[in-house]
N, C-alpha and C positions, 0 to 999 in steps of 0.2 A: 504494500500500500504506500503510495506517495505521501510526502508530508502534507501537501496541500489538501489531498483527499481526506487525510486523517483529521486535519484541522476542521474542515467543513463538516465532517460527521459529528465531531464533538460539539461544535458550535450549534448544530441543528438540534442536538439533544437538549440544550439549554435555552435556545431561542424559540423552539417550537414544542408544542405538546401535540399528541396525536389522538384523535377520537375516531375510531372506526375508519381509518384511512384518510380522515380530514385533518389537515394541518391547522393548528391554532397558534398564532403568534402570541408570545407572551414576553414579559420583561419584569425585572424586579424594580419596584418603586415603593418608597416608604417601608422597606423591609418586608414586602409581601408580593405575591404574584399578581400581575395585572394582565388581563387578556384582551385581545382584539375583539371588539364587539361584532364587527362585520364577519370575522372568521367564524365566530360561534353561531351567528345567524345562518350563515351558509351551511354549516354542519348540521344544524337543526332542521332547516327548511328545504335545503337543496335549491334555494332560489338562484336563478341565473344572474340576477342583479342584486346581490346582498346589500350593496350600498343604498340602492333605491328603497329596498325593504326597510333598512334601518332608518332612512330619512323619513319614510311614512310612519314608522313606529314611533319615532321621536315626537312627531307632530301629534300623534294619537295620545301618547303619554302626557304631553303637556296639556292637551285639551281635556284629559280626564283628571287633571290635577296632580299628576305625579312629578311635580317640580323638584322635590327633594331627591327623587331617584335620578332624575336627569342631571342634577347638580353634582352627583357623585361620579359622573363620567368625566374622565380626564384625558386630554390629548397627550400621548406619549410618542416618541419617535421609534418606529419599528421598521424593519427592513421590508420594502415592498418587492413585488415580483421582479422589478427591473433592477434590483440590487441597491437602490437608493434608500436612505433613511427618510421616512416621511411621517409627519404627525398623523396619528391614528386614534380614533376614539377607543378608549380602554376602560375597563372596570375591574375592580377587585372581585374576589370570590363571592362575598356577601351580596354586592350589587348585581353580579351576574346571575345569582340564584333568583333574584327578584325580577330581572329582565326575562329570564327563561319562563317565568309564570305568565308573561305577557305574549309569549310566542306559542300559538297552538300547534303542537307537534307531538306525534307519538314517540319521538326520540328524546323528549324532555327528561323522563325519569332516568334512563341509563346515562344521559349526559350529566345530570346532576350528581349521580354517583361517581362518575369519572372526574368531575370538577372537584368534588370533595376529596377524592384521593390525591389529586395533584396539589390541592391546598394543604392537605395533611403532610405531604412530603416537604413542603416549605416550612411548615410549623416544626417539623423534626429538625430541620436545619437551624432554626432559631433556637430550639432547645439545646441542640448540640452543634455549636458553631464550627466544630472540627469538620463536619460533613460539608458545610459550605466552603470552608478553607480548602479541603481536598478537591472539591469541584473546580475552584478557581485555579489552584495550582496545576491541575491536569490540563486545563485549557491553555494556560501560559506555556506549559511544557510542550504541548502539541504545536504551538505556534513557533517554537524554536528558541525560546528564551533559555538562558543558562540557569543552572541550579542556583548559582551565586546571585544572579539578578533576581530570580524569583524569591529567594530568601529576603532580599532587601525590600522588594515590592510588598511582600506579605507583611513584613514588619512595619512598613510605612502605613499600610492599611490599619493595623492595630493602633499605631500612634495617632493616626487621624481620628479614629473612633474615640480614643481616650480624650482627645482635644474637644471634639464636638459634644461629647457627654459632659465635659467640664463646662463648656459654654452654656449648655442647656441648664445645668444646675445654677448658673450665674445669671440667669434671666435672658439668655439669647435664644430665641425660638424661631424668629423669622429667617427663612432661607436666604433672603436678600442680605441680611446682616451677616450671616455665615460667609457669604461670598465677599463682602466688604472686608471682614476680618482676615480672611484667607489672603486677599489681595495685599493687605498691610504686611503680612508675614512674608509673602513672596517678594514684594517690592524691596523690603529691607534685606532679604536674603540674597536675591539675585539682581536687584535693581530693575526688576521687571514684574508687572502684574501677571497673573495667569494668562489673560487675553493677549498681552504683549509678548509673553513667552511663546504662545502658540504661533503667533505671527513670525517670531524669530525662528521657529523651527519649521515654518511653512506648513502648519497643520490647520485643518478646518474643523471637522466634527470629532476628530480623534481625541482619545483621552491623553492629556498632556503627560501624565506620569508614566503611562505605558510606553512613551517614546523618550524617556529620560535615560541617561546612562547611569552607571552605578554611583558615581560621585554626585551627580545631580539629585539622585534619590536620597543619598545620605544627608546632604545639606537641607533638603526638604524636610526630612525627618527631624534633623537638629532644630530647625526653626520652629516646627510645631511642638516638639517635645519641650523646648525651652519656653514656649508660650504657655503651655499647660503648667509647667513648674512655677513660672512667675505669677500666673493668675491665682494659683493655689496659695502660694506663700504671701502674696499681697492681698488675698481675698478680694480680688477684683469683682465688682458687682455692676451689672448693667452694661449697656453698649459702650458708653464713653470710656469707662475704666478698662474694659476688655480690649478696646481698640488700642489703648496705650500699651497694654500688656502684649498684644499681638505685634506691635511695632518693636517693642523691646526684645521679644523672643526672636523676631526676624533679624534684629541687629546682632544678636549673639551668633547666629549662623552666618550672617553676612560678614562679620568680622573674621570668623574662622575661615570663610571662603577666601577672602582677600589675603589673609596671611598665607594660606596654602598656595595661592596663585603667585604671590610674591616670591616665595621660597622655591617653588617648583618651576617657575617660569612658564606656566601653562594655564590657560583659562579653564575653569570648571565648566561653565556653560558652553554648550556646543549646538551648532545648527543641525548636526546630524541627528537623525531619528533612529532609535534602537530598532534593529532588524529591518532597516530600510531596504526596500526591494531594489535589485540591481537597476531596473529601468528608471526608478525614481532618482537614483544616484546619477545616472547619465543625464537626466533631465535637469537636475540642479547644476551639474557641471556645465551643461550647455548654457544655462542662464548666466553663470558667472563669466563664461567666455564672451 
């Protein structure tokens, strides 16, 4: 089996769920599975135009006063048949059960049992994080990442979760504020916000940290771990105080980065993307020329 084929197979296991031969796209959001509504409708009804069916059903639900149900539909980016990531109406398991009640279909009961099983598997991962960790490590391994890189990446995920948990305890709940605080750390660490860093690496929708080299990951971890330590020791409360702690945590990592660069004579930040495809390297080389 070629590496690319192996990667595709593993990715499909986690991007898609399968019900009686029908593929249901799904993704993790807010620590639970969210499913493509149009995929579920197609599997239940066999409708030739599931998007039209869903559009009609939405109007029906709103007309019948199911506004709360409709409000629980979230647009998330899923891979479309053409390979592009597109915003798609998605719902979690609870909302999907309620939607299924509105779809007259003899397939509803077995589908609900299938959906419950898929949801249960995710619950088990939450109860035993090691299962989710193994899943993530297997996917990175299949993509060709080295064991050393994977170890750093997984450690970075843990440090990030510790930081966001700490922020939540200190009154930071809005995702927008999380992004602002993260930008403060990144700016002080690398002299670039995450969005600026992605442009620096010529990335679009890709995950920035999945394209960092080992040193970039290490300094990202140092900035976030330092921020957590400072916030705890200073008992930072609210957005303003935590923003100051984020900047100070980033400065710790930024100072260490500059010191290493001075003594090694080499920049830590790199325009190269980890595991960059050969054709991408040629393209970048042509742009520089």
